[in-house]
C-alpha positions, 0 to 999 in steps of 0.5 A: 769629149776631146782626149786631153795631152795628159794621160790618165794616171788610173788608166795606164795603172789598168793597162799594166796590170791587164798586160801583167794578168795576161804574161801571168795567164800565159806562164802559169798555163804553159807551167800546168802542160809539164807533167813535172809541175803538175806533180810539184803541184800536187805534193807542195799541196799534199805535205801543206794539209799534212803541215795543217793538221799536225799543226793542229794536233800539236795544238790542241794536245799543247790546249788540253796540257794547259788546261785552255779551250780550243778555238771548236770550245769557244764555238761551242760557248759562243752558241751556247750563250748566245742561246741562253741569251736568246732564251733571257730576251725572249723572257724579258719580254714576256716579263714586259708584256704581262706588266704592261697590262694594268693591274687594280691598285694595292689597297688594304682594303680589298675591293668594294663589290659591285652594289646588290640593287634592292628589289623589294620583297613580297613578304606577307604581312602578318595579321 
């Protein structure tokens, strides 16, 4: 394929992104070699985790004061509701299967019993 005089803008973007990633990786690699940077990152991640737990506890107590369900309780309710819906669907499917079977017509008169074939009796005639 002939090379175009107009450069492909997406190719230029890809090349620029690759260069940026290479520089960021080399900078991060050099930063990870320094113990102070590693200690600071470790402290920041610990602080972030502690802050997250504190916020979760505060929100949980706030929800209890307002008598509102928490996210965990909502998830439990959602699971319970899904189980109930599944049971209801299975019961409705079973009921539909029962309704699909033909039933005799409902009338005031009972269904006619099959007639018995007449068997000639062998009684002796009185003489």
